[in-house]
FITI-295626 format. One line per field, with one value per residue: residue number from 0; residue in three letters; x, y, z of N, C-alpha, C in turn. Coordinates in nm, 3 decimals. Example, Ala and Ser with C-alpha at 12.3 -4.5 7.8 and 13.67 -1.06 7.14 Angstrom:
i = [0/1]
aa = [ALA/SER]
nx = [1.319/1.285]
ny = [-0.569/-0.225]
nz = [0.780/0.708]
cax = [1.230/1.367]
cay = [-0.450/-0.106]
caz = [0.780/0.714]
cx = [1.320/1.290]
cy = [-0.330/0.003]
cz = [0.780/0.787]
end
This chain:
i = [0/1/2/3/4/5/6/7/8/9/10/11/12/13/14/15/16/17/18/19/20/21/22/23/24/25/26/27/28/29/30/31/32/33/34/35/36/37/38/39/40/41/42/43/44/45/46/47/48/49/50/51/52/53/54/55/56/57/58/59/60/61/62/63/64/65/66/67/68/69/70/71/72/73/74/75/76/77/78/79/80/81/82/83/84/85/86/87/88/89/90/91/92/93/94/95/96/97]
aa = [UNK/UNK/UNK/UNK/UNK/UNK/UNK/UNK/UNK/UNK/UNK/UNK/UNK/UNK/UNK/UNK/UNK/UNK/UNK/UNK/UNK/UNK/UNK/UNK/UNK/UNK/UNK/UNK/UNK/UNK/UNK/UNK/UNK/UNK/UNK/UNK/UNK/UNK/UNK/UNK/UNK/UNK/UNK/UNK/UNK/UNK/UNK/UNK/UNK/UNK/UNK/UNK/UNK/UNK/UNK/UNK/UNK/UNK/UNK/UNK/UNK/UNK/UNK/UNK/UNK/UNK/UNK/UNK/UNK/UNK/UNK/UNK/UNK/UNK/UNK/UNK/UNK/UNK/UNK/UNK/UNK/UNK/UNK/UNK/UNK/UNK/UNK/UNK/UNK/UNK/UNK/UNK/UNK/UNK/UNK/UNK/UNK/UNK]
nx = [-1.819/-1.725/-1.454/-1.389/-1.427/-1.214/-1.001/-0.980/-0.962/-0.763/-0.696/-0.918/-1.082/-1.344/-1.447/-1.265/-1.317/-1.586/-1.558/-1.420/-1.621/-1.797/-1.652/-1.663/-1.936/-1.948/-1.820/-1.548/-1.300/-1.022/-0.962/-1.119/-0.997/-0.744/-0.826/-0.943/-0.712/-0.571/-0.723/-0.657/-0.390/-0.411/-0.554/-0.496/-0.664/-0.922/-1.184/-1.407/-1.289/-1.140/-1.328/-1.463/-1.254/-1.210/-1.456/-1.433/-1.213/-1.324/-1.507/-1.334/-1.236/-1.019/-0.965/-0.789/-0.657/-0.876/-0.949/-0.726/-0.761/-1.007/-0.933/-0.745/-0.916/-1.087/-0.917/-0.872/-1.133/-1.185/-0.994/-1.102/-1.337/-1.574/-1.851/-2.053/-1.917/-1.733/-1.902/-2.004/-1.770/-1.672/-1.874/-1.834/-1.580/-1.636/-1.809/-1.633/-1.444/-1.588]
ny = [2.318/2.144/2.203/2.107/1.836/1.789/1.802/1.552/1.390/1.492/1.451/1.381/1.363/1.434/1.593/1.806/1.908/1.980/2.184/2.372/2.435/2.558/2.787/2.911/2.967/3.162/3.360/3.381/3.369/3.330/3.159/2.947/2.869/2.791/2.574/2.400/2.344/2.209/1.977/1.868/1.817/1.605/1.422/1.401/1.328/1.402/1.485/1.682/1.910/2.043/2.153/2.321/2.492/2.614/2.750/2.921/3.077/3.205/3.371/3.547/3.681/3.568/3.446/3.301/3.130/2.994/2.853/2.684/2.517/2.401/2.263/2.079/1.935/1.835/1.662/1.474/1.384/1.258/1.057/0.916/0.837/0.978/1.087/1.276/1.476/1.548/1.668/1.886/2.030/2.083/2.256/2.472/2.555/2.623/2.839/3.028/3.060/3.157]
nz = [-2.992/-3.193/-3.185/-2.933/-2.978/-3.145/-2.975/-2.859/-3.086/-3.295/-3.562/-3.703/-3.995/-4.088/-3.876/-3.869/-4.123/-4.095/-3.907/-4.061/-4.247/-4.072/-4.005/-4.256/-4.270/-4.080/-4.205/-4.170/-4.337/-4.350/-4.131/-4.213/-4.455/-4.356/-4.202/-4.392/-4.538/-4.343/-4.327/-4.576/-4.531/-4.360/-4.514/-4.834/-5.035/-4.983/-5.128/-5.115/-5.004/-5.200/-5.374/-5.192/-5.115/-5.361/-5.388/-5.168/-5.240/-5.457/-5.325/-5.206/-5.416/-5.555/-5.816/-5.987/-5.810/-5.713/-5.944/-5.963/-5.736/-5.806/-6.039/-5.941/-5.779/-5.974/-6.116/-5.914/-5.868/-6.110/-6.094/-5.882/-5.991/-5.954/-6.065/-6.008/-5.862/-6.059/-6.249/-6.095/-6.035/-6.290/-6.379/-6.203/-6.283/-6.548/-6.508/-6.400/-6.600/-6.809]
cax = [-1.834/-1.634/-1.317/-1.374/-1.413/-1.081/-0.904/-0.965/-0.927/-0.721/-0.680/-1.044/-1.103/-1.477/-1.463/-1.188/-1.391/-1.706/-1.514/-1.392/-1.751/-1.850/-1.583/-1.719/-2.069/-1.924/-1.744/-1.409/-1.242/-0.884/-0.967/-1.177/-0.892/-0.646/-0.886/-0.952/-0.576/-0.537/-0.788/-0.579/-0.267/-0.449/-0.597/-0.485/-0.767/-1.055/-1.232/-1.489/-1.208/-1.096/-1.442/-1.488/-1.146/-1.241/-1.565/-1.379/-1.128/-1.414/-1.562/-1.230/-1.195/-0.892/-1.015/-0.686/-0.634/-0.998/-0.937/-0.626/-0.823/-1.107/-0.867/-0.691/-1.031/-1.135/-0.827/-0.898/-1.266/-1.169/-0.919/-1.193/-1.456/-1.687/-1.914/-2.126/-1.816/-1.679/-2.000/-2.010/-1.645/-1.670/-1.962/-1.768/-1.473/-1.700/-1.862/-1.522/-1.372/-1.680]
cay = [2.176/2.078/2.220/2.013/1.702/1.779/1.782/1.407/1.329/1.607/1.417/1.333/1.439/1.493/1.699/1.920/1.962/2.046/2.310/2.464/2.482/2.650/2.915/2.973/3.022/3.282/3.450/3.390/3.297/3.291/3.038/2.841/2.822/2.716/2.448/2.313/2.299/2.108/1.854/1.813/1.762/1.476/1.334/1.475/1.283/1.436/1.561/1.801/2.027/2.117/2.233/2.426/2.591/2.692/2.841/3.020/3.170/3.289/3.472/3.646/3.735/3.511/3.358/3.209/3.027/2.913/2.761/2.583/2.420/2.327/2.171/1.970/1.856/1.766/1.549/1.376/1.329/1.165/0.943/0.842/0.799/1.045/1.165/1.392/1.580/1.593/1.763/2.008/2.106/2.135/2.371/2.583/2.601/2.687/2.970/3.120/3.083/3.213]
caz = [-2.977/-3.286/-3.135/-2.822/-3.036/-3.204/-2.867/-2.844/-3.214/-3.377/-3.704/-3.759/-4.118/-4.097/-3.776/-3.918/-4.238/-4.041/-3.846/-4.172/-4.297/-3.970/-4.025/-4.377/-4.238/-3.999/-4.294/-4.124/-4.449/-4.319/-4.049/-4.295/-4.545/-4.276/-4.159/-4.510/-4.569/-4.242/-4.371/-4.686/-4.473/-4.302/-4.623/-4.961/-5.128/-4.934/-5.244/-5.091/-4.969/-5.319/-5.418/-5.093/-5.127/-5.481/-5.353/-5.075/-5.316/-5.536/-5.234/-5.175/-5.546/-5.597/-5.920/-6.037/-5.708/-5.714/-6.058/-5.929/-5.648/-5.882/-6.132/-5.860/-5.740/-6.093/-6.139/-5.809/-5.894/-6.222/-6.040/-5.795/-6.067/-5.891/-6.173/-5.953/-5.833/-6.188/-6.305/-6.013/-6.050/-6.428/-6.384/-6.133/-6.371/-6.664/-6.464/-6.380/-6.724/-6.908]
cx = [-1.737/-1.489/-1.290/-1.355/-1.272/-0.972/-0.875/-0.919/-0.885/-0.707/-0.805/-1.080/-1.239/-1.496/-1.386/-1.260/-1.514/-1.670/-1.483/-1.521/-1.816/-1.784/-1.634/-1.852/-2.058/-1.849/-1.604/-1.326/-1.098/-0.881/-1.022/-1.071/-0.788/-0.699/-0.901/-0.813/-0.527/-0.599/-0.705/-0.443/-0.293/-0.480/-0.601/-0.597/-0.908/-1.115/-1.315/-1.408/-1.169/-1.208/-1.465/-1.379/-1.165/-1.350/-1.515/-1.296/-1.212/-1.468/-1.462/-1.167/-1.055/-0.921/-0.911/-0.659/-0.756/-0.990/-0.835/-0.686/-0.927/-1.040/-0.802/-0.804/-1.086/-1.049/-0.854/-1.033/-1.261/-1.098/-1.011/-1.318/-1.584/-1.753/-1.990/-2.029/-1.757/-1.773/-2.004/-1.886/-1.634/-1.758/-1.899/-1.656/-1.531/-1.748/-1.748/-1.452/-1.457/-1.665]
cy = [2.099/2.088/2.127/1.870/1.682/1.763/1.633/1.338/1.439/1.577/1.357/1.423/1.508/1.607/1.823/1.988/2.037/2.179/2.414/2.521/2.581/2.787/2.987/3.038/3.148/3.389/3.477/3.308/3.253/3.163/2.920/2.782/2.739/2.579/2.351/2.259/2.195/1.974/1.788/1.761/1.623/1.375/1.412/1.439/1.309/1.537/1.685/1.927/2.110/2.206/2.349/2.532/2.676/2.794/2.955/3.124/3.257/3.402/3.581/3.703/3.691/3.402/3.257/3.097/2.937/2.810/2.650/2.475/2.336/2.224/2.054/1.877/1.776/1.644/1.437/1.307/1.227/1.039/0.853/0.793/0.859/1.139/1.287/1.507/1.634/1.697/1.893/2.095/2.163/2.258/2.493/2.642/2.677/2.827/3.072/3.156/3.150/3.361]
cz = [-3.068/-3.239/-3.018/-2.873/-3.092/-3.098/-2.852/-2.972/-3.312/-3.526/-3.766/-3.878/-4.119/-3.997/-3.817/-4.035/-4.190/-3.976/-3.953/-4.229/-4.200/-3.983/-4.150/-4.345/-4.152/-4.078/-4.242/-4.223/-4.425/-4.237/-4.128/-4.388/-4.470/-4.237/-4.276/-4.546/-4.468/-4.280/-4.481/-4.639/-4.417/-4.413/-4.754/-5.058/-5.077/-5.031/-5.211/-5.059/-5.091/-5.372/-5.322/-5.096/-5.252/-5.454/-5.264/-5.149/-5.410/-5.449/-5.203/-5.303/-5.589/-5.700/-5.967/-5.938/-5.699/-5.826/-6.030/-5.839/-5.722/-5.973/-6.058/-5.818/-5.857/-6.125/-6.039/-5.830/-6.007/-6.175/-5.956/-5.868/-6.010/-5.992/-6.123/-5.926/-5.962/-6.248/-6.228/-6.034/-6.191/-6.442/-6.317/-6.219/-6.489/-6.627/-6.447/-6.511/-6.831/-6.920]
end
């Protein structure tokens, strides 16, 4: 259904993001990563993608890349003044660096 929606609106950020989450739930991490990166091509400031990419890279044991995504997300969260995201991302970073 999400893919059909993208036929009509291929640059819809939320639909692309939802499709990426669907791929994660199916454990298709390559497709999920590609889809999250597509979202960031559409909107570099779509904050949830950075956290989700960090989570994804943790699942695939790519800790250094996960930290990179988290830190980019943290910078963006600070820029946006999003305290909830700042706390969540800081916790994810803390857990990886501990």
